[in-house]
N, C-alpha and C positions, 0 to 999 in steps of 0.2 A: 520441243525446240529443235532447231537445226544443228546437226552435228558438224563440227569442224575438226579435222584431224590435224593435230599440232605435233609435228615431229620435233624432238628436242624440247618438249614442253616442261621438262623437269629442270632445265637449265636457267641461266640468268634471264635472258631476254624472253625465252619461251614461257617461263612461269608468269612473267608480267603480262605477256600477251594473253595467257589463259584467263587471268583475272579480268582484263579489259574485255575480252570476248564474252565472258559470263555476264559482266555488267551490261553489255550490249544486247543480251538476250539469246546468245548462242550457247551451245554445250561444247566446250573444248575437250577433245579426247586426246590425252597425252600419250604419245608413242615415244619411248625413250629406252636406251639400253643402260642408263645410269653410269655410263663411262665418265662423264663429266657433270652430270646432273644429280639431283637429290630428290628422293621420293618425298621428303618432307615438304618440298616446294609444290607438290601436286595437291592443290586444295580446292580447285574450282570446277572439277569434272573428273570423269573416270581416267584411270591409269592403266596402260597396257605396256608390259615389259617386252621389248623387242629391238632388233637391230635392223638398220636399213639394208644390210646385205642379205637378210633372210626373206627371200621372196614369198615363200609359203606363209610365213607369219604375217607379212603385209597383206597378202590376199585374204587371210582370215579376218584381219581387222577391217578391211574395206567391206567384206561381206557382212560382218557383225554390226557395224555402225552406219554403213551407207552414208558417209560424209558428203556434204554438198561441196566442200572445198578442202584443200590442203593448205596449211600454213607451215612452211618448211624452214625450220631453224637448225635442225640437227647437223652438226659439222664439227670437225676438229678446227681450231682457230688460232693456234699459237704460231706466230710468224717465225720465231727462232727455231721451234721444233720442225716446222715445215722446211726450213733450210737444211736441217740435219737429216731429216727422214722424209723426203718428198713422197716416197711410195705410200706411206700411211695416208697422206692427203689425197692422192689419186685413188687409192682403194676405198677409203671411207667416204670422202666427200663426193667424188665423181661416180665411182661404181655404185655406191649406195644411192645416190640421187637418180641414177639410171634405173635402178631397181624400183625406186619409188614412182617414177614417172610411168614405167611400164605397168605397174600394179594399178595406178590411178586410171590410166587409159583403159585397161582391161575391165575395171569396175565402172566405167562410164563417169568417173569423177574428173571433170575437165576444167576446173578452176584451181589455180595454184598461185599462192603468194610466196615469193622466194626471198629469203634473207641473203643478200649478196653483200658486197663490201667495197669500200673505196680503194682497197688494196688491188683491185683489178686495174686501176689507173696507173699504178707504179709511181715513179718519182718525178712529179711535175712541180718543181719548186717555184714558189712565188706566183702561182697561178690559181685562181679560183676555179675549181673544177665543175663543169656542168656535164650533163648526161651525154653530150656529143664529144667530150674530151677523149683523146686516144687512150685505149686500154693497152698498157704495156707493163704488166705485173712483173715485179722483181723478186718475188718469192713464190714458193709452191702453193702457199695458202691462196694468194691472189690468183694464181694460174688455175687452181682447181675451181674457184668460184666463177671465173670467166668461162671455163669449159662448161659448167652447168648452165650458165646463161645461154651459151650456144646450143646446148642440148634442148633447152626449153623452146627456142625458136624453131628448131628442126621438128620437135614433137607437135608444135602448133601447126606447122605446114602439113605434116603427115596425118595427124590425128585430131586436130582441133583443140589441143590442150592450151587454153588461154591462161595468161599469167600476168602478174605484176611483179616486177623485180625492184627491190629496194637496195640501193648501194649505201650502206651505212658509213658514217664517219665514226668517231670514238664515242662509244656509249658509256654513260656514267649515271650515277644516282641510284635510287631505290624507290620502292613503293612508299608513298608518304605515310601509309598506315603501318608500315614495317611488318607486313605479313609475309612478303617475299623480298629478296634482295640479291646482292652480288656476293658470291662465295665460290672460289675455285681452289682446287688443290692440284698442283701448286698455284699460288696466286701470281698473276702476271700483269694485271691491270693497275694503272697508276693510282686511282682513287682509293681502292681498298688497301693498296700497299702503303700509301702515305698515311692513311688512318691507322694502320697497324703500327707504323713508326711513331705516330703521335701518341698512341695509348700504351706504347711499350711492348707490344706483341712481337716487334722486331727491333733490332738495335738501331737501324737507320734505313732510310730510303736511298737506294743507289740511283744516281742520275747517269744514264747511259749516254755520254757524249756532252761535252760542254764547249765544243769548238765549232758548232754549227753556225752558219751564216745567218744568225738572227740577232735581235737586239740584246739578248742576255746569254747567247751561246747555246741555249737548249732548244730542242726541236719543238715545233708547233703543230698542234692538232686541233681539229674542230670537234668539240664535245657536245653531245645531244643527250638530254635526259631520257632515260629508258621509258618513262611513261609517255613522253611526247612521241618517242619512236613507235611504241606499240599502238598508240592512237592512229598513227599513219597506216598501220597494218589493217586495222578495222576499216579505215577509209578505202584501202586498196581492195579489201574483200567486197565492200559495197560497190566499188567500181566494176568489179567483175560481175556481181549480181545484176548490175544495170546493163549488162551485155556490151560494155565498152571494150575497145580494142586493147590488146596487150600493150603494156607500157613499162618504161624504166623510169625510176625516180631516185634522185639523190636525197638522202636524209641527213641534214646537218643544219647548222645555224648561219653559216656564211662568215663566222668569226672564229679565229683561231686563238688558242692560249698556249703559252709556252709551259714547259715542265715547271720552271721556277714560279710562274704565276699560279699554277695549280697548288704548289707547295705553300705559297703565301696565303692563298685563299683557305686552305685546310688549317693553317695555323690560326687564322682569324676565326673560323667556325668553331674549332675545338678549344681555342684559348690556350694552346700548347705549342711550344716551339717544336718543329719537326727536325729531328737529326738527319743529316744527309751525308752521303759519301759520293765522290765523283769518280765515275768509271769511264771506260772506253766505249765508243759507239758499238752498237750491235749490228751484225750483218743483216741486211734487208730493211733497215730503218731509213726513212727519207727525212728530209729537212722540214718540209711544210706540207700538210694536207688540209685543205680547207674546201668546204662544199659551196657550190652554188645551187640552192634549192628552190629557185623561183618556179620551176615546173610543178613541184609538189604543192606549193602555195596556190598557184594559179589554177591548176587542174583538179587537184584533190581537195583544195580548201584547207590544207594542213598548215597550221602555224604553231611552232613550238612555244609553249608558254612557261615551261619550268626550267629551261636550259641556260640559266645563269650558273656560273661557277658556285656561287654561294648557295643556290637552291639545290643543285646536284650534290654538292658535298654535304650540305645540311641533311638532306634526306638519307644519303648514304651513311652519315654519322649516326643518325637515329637508328637505322637498321643495324649498324655495326655494334651498337651498344646492347642489342638484344642477346648477343651470343650466338644467334642463328644456328646453322647446322653443325657447328663444332662443339655442341654441348656434350 
């Protein structure tokens, strides 16, 4: 079977991508330093321990597996941390990705699917964002991802490194079979946090900001089910296999939900009232981020089928109850 190198394949999104790749007939080769990932999540192909900043190790992996393409998820991704320690993000995300691209080119692996983010757009309130929207990131995480996008374009011009860039909105949910799911230490994502509060693993969920210019005062995000998201990545891989041009796609549903709406949906799914605390806004957070994903639908044939709040939270709740990697 065809090998695909999956950087960050032990993480939340990467592990789901590995399962979907395996189901599509590929062999996902996980390359991960386990900084934020979990070896228990690597269930669908070989695992190789390594860091993106280690060029020699990357060269070894490309030589050993001769992957047909790279699916690049590995990155630091906490907005708040990126505001406090931007150097971490430029070193890990940007310098690491540069190393990866150079190793891929040297090995003749010239197809790359890149996990980018809606954070490259910055704060465009009350605007449905499409792929042509101005990129004006307001935190180091978004800036690092935009820089990697720029590098990919330069590497295509110089070396023919073709790419598909996916700009995600908020990813939620879990594998419906509960084989893999979302687990971070520390946890920063709203769905696992609200489920922790619902089941008593934390005293309460803190709402960061209740004075936004929205209907209920809390910020709005576009949530997409992780399984819908990784299906798009396989479509992106096939896009490159068909020798189509490099392309950027937003991945979201085009519909936003407020923090309070997420809390209400979690209460309905779990049958438990979710205790909440109200806190101040966080630096780097914007009011409303909603995707316009018509390009992904029209060109890739991608349609999210699981991305309702009830489905995302229901799948996440099923995974949450397994005890996952904190056993």
